[in-house]
C-alpha positions as CSV (number, residue, x, y, z in Angstrom):
1,M,6.1,26.2,23.1
2,S,2.5,26.3,21.9
3,T,0.6,23.1,21.2
4,S,-1.0,22.6,17.8
5,D,-4.6,21.5,17.8
6,R,-4.0,19.5,14.6
7,V,-3.3,15.8,14.6
8,L,0.2,15.2,13.3
9,I,0.5,12.2,10.9
10,A,4.0,11.1,10.0
11,G,4.0,9.6,6.5
12,A,1.9,10.4,3.4
13,G,1.6,6.8,2.3
14,P,-1.8,5.1,1.9
15,V,-2.1,4.5,5.7
16,G,-1.3,8.1,6.6
17,L,-3.5,9.7,4.0
18,V,-6.5,7.3,4.6
19,A,-6.2,8.3,8.3
20,A,-6.1,11.9,7.3
21,A,-9.2,11.6,5.2
22,N,-11.1,9.9,7.9
23,L,-10.2,12.6,10.5
24,V,-10.9,15.5,8.1
25,R,-14.3,13.8,7.3
26,H,-15.2,14.1,11.0
27,G,-14.0,17.7,11.3
28,V,-10.6,17.0,12.9
29,P,-7.7,19.1,11.6
30,V,-4.6,17.2,10.5
31,A,-1.0,18.0,9.4
32,V,0.8,15.4,7.4
33,F,4.6,15.4,7.3
34,E,6.2,13.3,4.5
35,A,9.9,12.5,4.3
36,G,10.0,12.4,0.5
37,P,9.8,15.4,-1.8
38,E,6.5,14.2,-3.2
39,L,4.1,11.3,-3.0
40,S,5.7,8.0,-3.8
41,M,5.4,6.7,-7.3
42,E,6.3,3.1,-6.3
43,S,3.6,0.5,-7.3
44,R,4.0,-1.7,-4.2
45,A,0.6,-3.3,-3.3
46,S,-1.7,-3.6,-6.2
47,T,-4.9,-5.2,-4.9
48,F,-7.9,-3.6,-3.1
49,H,-10.3,-6.1,-1.5
50,P,-14.0,-5.6,-1.0
51,P,-13.9,-4.5,2.6
52,T,-11.2,-1.9,1.8
53,L,-13.3,-0.6,-1.2
54,D,-16.3,-0.3,1.1
55,M,-14.3,1.8,3.5
56,L,-12.8,4.0,0.7
57,S,-16.3,4.5,-0.6
58,D,-17.2,6.2,2.6
59,L,-14.3,8.6,2.0
60,D,-15.6,9.4,-1.5
61,V,-12.4,8.2,-3.2
62,V,-13.4,4.8,-4.5
63,K,-15.1,5.9,-7.8
64,P,-12.0,7.6,-9.2
65,L,-9.9,4.7,-7.9
66,I,-12.1,2.2,-9.8
67,A,-11.8,4.4,-12.9
68,Q,-8.0,4.1,-12.8
69,G,-8.0,0.4,-11.9
70,L,-9.1,-3.0,-13.3
71,I,-12.1,-4.9,-11.8
72,A,-11.3,-8.5,-11.1
73,P,-14.6,-10.3,-10.4
74,K,-13.0,-13.7,-10.1
75,F,-9.7,-15.3,-8.9
76,Q,-8.4,-18.8,-9.3
77,Y,-5.9,-21.4,-8.1
78,R,-4.0,-23.4,-10.7
79,D,-1.6,-26.3,-10.8
80,R,1.5,-25.5,-13.0
81,R,1.2,-28.7,-14.9
82,E,-2.5,-29.7,-14.6
83,G,-4.1,-26.3,-15.0
84,L,-7.2,-24.9,-13.3
85,I,-8.0,-26.3,-9.8
86,A,-10.6,-23.9,-8.4
87,Q,-12.2,-20.6,-9.3
88,F,-14.0,-18.2,-7.0
89,D,-16.6,-15.7,-8.0
90,F,-17.1,-12.6,-5.8
91,D,-20.8,-12.5,-6.7
92,G,-21.1,-15.1,-4.0
93,I,-20.6,-12.3,-1.4
94,A,-22.6,-9.6,-3.2
95,D,-25.1,-9.6,-0.3
96,I,-22.5,-8.5,2.2
97,T,-20.4,-5.9,0.3
98,R,-21.0,-3.0,-2.0
99,H,-18.0,-4.0,-4.1
100,P,-18.1,-7.8,-4.9
101,F,-14.8,-7.8,-6.7
102,R,-11.1,-7.2,-6.3
103,L,-9.7,-4.0,-7.7
104,Q,-6.3,-4.2,-9.4
105,C,-4.7,-0.8,-9.0
106,E,-1.4,0.5,-7.7
107,Q,-1.5,2.1,-4.3
108,S,0.3,5.1,-5.6
109,K,-2.9,6.1,-7.4
110,L,-4.9,6.0,-4.2
111,T,-2.5,8.4,-2.4
112,R,-2.8,10.9,-5.2
113,I,-6.6,10.7,-5.3
114,I,-6.9,11.3,-1.6
115,C,-4.4,14.1,-1.6
116,D,-6.2,15.8,-4.5
117,R,-9.5,15.5,-2.6
118,L,-8.0,17.0,0.6
119,I,-5.8,19.8,-0.8
120,G,-7.4,23.2,-0.2
121,K,-9.5,22.0,2.8
122,P,-8.8,24.2,5.9
123,N,-8.5,21.1,8.1
124,F,-5.7,19.5,5.9
125,D,-2.1,20.4,5.5
126,V,0.7,18.3,3.9
127,V,4.4,19.2,4.0
128,F,7.0,17.3,2.0
129,S,10.7,16.8,2.5
130,S,10.0,16.9,6.3
131,P,10.7,13.6,8.0
132,V,9.7,13.2,11.6
133,R,13.0,12.4,13.4
134,N,12.2,12.2,17.1
135,V,9.1,12.1,19.3
136,T,8.8,12.6,23.1
137,Q,5.6,11.8,24.8
138,T,4.4,13.8,27.8
139,P,1.2,13.4,29.8
140,D,-0.6,16.0,27.7
141,N,1.0,16.0,24.2
142,V,3.8,14.9,22.0
143,I,7.0,16.9,21.3
144,V,8.0,16.3,17.7
145,T,11.3,17.1,16.0
146,V,11.0,17.5,12.2
147,E,13.9,17.9,9.8
148,R,13.1,20.7,7.3
149,N,15.4,22.6,5.0
150,G,18.5,21.1,6.7
151,K,17.4,22.3,10.1
152,S,15.6,20.6,13.0
153,E,12.3,22.2,14.1
154,T,10.4,21.2,17.3
155,Q,6.7,21.5,17.8
156,S,4.1,20.2,20.2
157,Y,1.0,18.4,19.1
158,R,-1.9,16.9,21.0
159,W,-1.8,13.6,19.0
160,L,0.5,11.8,16.6
161,I,-0.1,9.0,14.2
162,G,3.0,7.2,13.2
163,A,2.5,6.0,9.6
164,D,6.1,6.2,8.5
165,G,6.7,2.6,7.5
166,A,8.6,-0.5,8.7
167,R,11.7,1.5,9.7
168,S,9.6,4.1,11.6
169,D,11.5,6.8,13.4
170,V,8.3,7.5,15.4
171,R,8.3,3.9,16.7
172,R,12.1,3.9,17.2
173,S,12.1,7.1,19.2
174,L,9.3,5.9,21.5
175,G,11.0,2.6,22.0
176,I,8.1,0.6,20.5
177,E,9.1,-2.8,19.3
178,F,8.2,-4.0,15.8
179,E,7.0,-7.4,17.0
180,G,6.9,-10.5,14.7
181,F,9.5,-12.2,12.5
182,T,10.9,-12.1,9.0
183,W,10.1,-14.9,6.6
184,P,13.3,-16.4,5.2
185,E,11.9,-16.7,1.7
186,R,12.7,-14.1,-0.9
187,Y,10.6,-13.1,-3.9
188,L,11.1,-11.7,-7.3
189,V,8.4,-9.4,-8.7
190,V,8.4,-8.8,-12.4
191,S,6.1,-6.4,-14.3
192,T,5.5,-7.1,-18.0
193,P,3.1,-6.2,-20.8
194,F,3.1,-9.8,-22.0
195,D,-0.3,-11.2,-22.8
196,F,-0.8,-14.2,-20.6
197,F,-4.4,-14.6,-21.7
198,A,-3.0,-15.6,-25.1
199,V,-1.0,-18.6,-23.7
200,I,-2.9,-19.8,-20.7
201,P,-6.4,-21.1,-21.3
202,D,-9.2,-19.9,-19.1
203,L,-7.0,-17.5,-17.2
204,V,-8.5,-14.7,-15.1
205,S,-6.9,-11.5,-13.9
206,V,-5.9,-12.9,-10.5
207,S,-4.3,-16.3,-10.5
208,Y,-2.2,-18.3,-8.0
209,T,-0.3,-21.2,-9.4
210,I,1.1,-24.0,-7.1
211,D,4.2,-26.0,-7.8
212,P,6.5,-27.9,-5.4
213,V,9.6,-26.2,-6.8
214,R,8.6,-22.8,-8.2
215,W,5.1,-21.5,-7.4
216,Y,4.1,-18.1,-8.7
217,F,1.1,-15.9,-9.1
218,L,-0.2,-13.6,-11.8
219,L,-1.9,-10.3,-11.1
220,Q,-3.2,-8.1,-13.9
221,I,-3.2,-4.3,-13.5
222,P,-4.0,-1.7,-16.2
223,G,-1.5,-2.2,-19.0
224,L,0.7,-4.7,-17.2
225,W,0.9,-8.1,-15.4
226,R,2.7,-8.5,-12.2
227,V,4.4,-11.9,-11.7
228,M,5.8,-13.0,-8.4
229,F,8.2,-16.0,-8.0
230,R,9.7,-17.5,-4.8
231,I,13.5,-17.4,-5.0
232,S,15.2,-20.4,-3.3
233,A,17.8,-19.9,-0.6
234,E,20.5,-21.2,-3.0
235,E,20.0,-18.5,-5.6
236,S,21.9,-15.3,-5.4
237,D,20.2,-11.9,-6.1
238,E,22.4,-11.7,-9.2
239,L,21.2,-15.1,-10.5
240,A,17.6,-14.3,-9.7
241,L,17.8,-11.0,-11.7
242,S,19.7,-12.5,-14.6
243,P,17.9,-13.1,-17.9
244,F,19.6,-16.5,-17.9
245,C,17.8,-17.7,-14.8
246,Q,15.5,-20.5,-16.0
247,M,12.5,-21.9,-14.3
248,P,12.9,-25.7,-13.7
């Protein structure tokens, strides 16, 4: 079995593709294997912070990301009944970052921008519908089993980056524990085109509202607001998703 000189990256999410872009930028050839048939369209995280934007700028992907996102130069904390408590302006850190703002933009847009930048480069290859199922590490390389077209294929690589998520097959097959704990709280995330600016005075695009019973936060992204609520332990999923669930 020959050993490929490419670095294998399991997973074409934002972590896997940012790693790929960094390696290609330094002349290191990579192959990305993605379990899904295409890049994910899920919104998931929707905020990019100044240090992340500085890093992405070095990869030449931050300008198109900003063009597809929403610049949030301020964020605030509010009390549900009393209103605004504190507001922070990112201009206060303009001397230590090239991007003194939060960028509100779905992470699925980032993966597409990176992939479009890399496609066609000789040091980059991405293969879809190809989950990495098993990994065996040797003193000199890693033996990787990939599922493709209903069959298992085995290949040797010098290096492997496991970016295949919380239920990582790479981590499982190598016996690497996912240390930490799971928070008991559950959350409901709602996306809506409702105009919160029209009903909440002095609101900005990123706002966290405290309340002893039902805190929530509002994040604006292009064309939508994302609202996250904490769901109490007594509430079932069915009740939380019901249109009749009322906030106290």
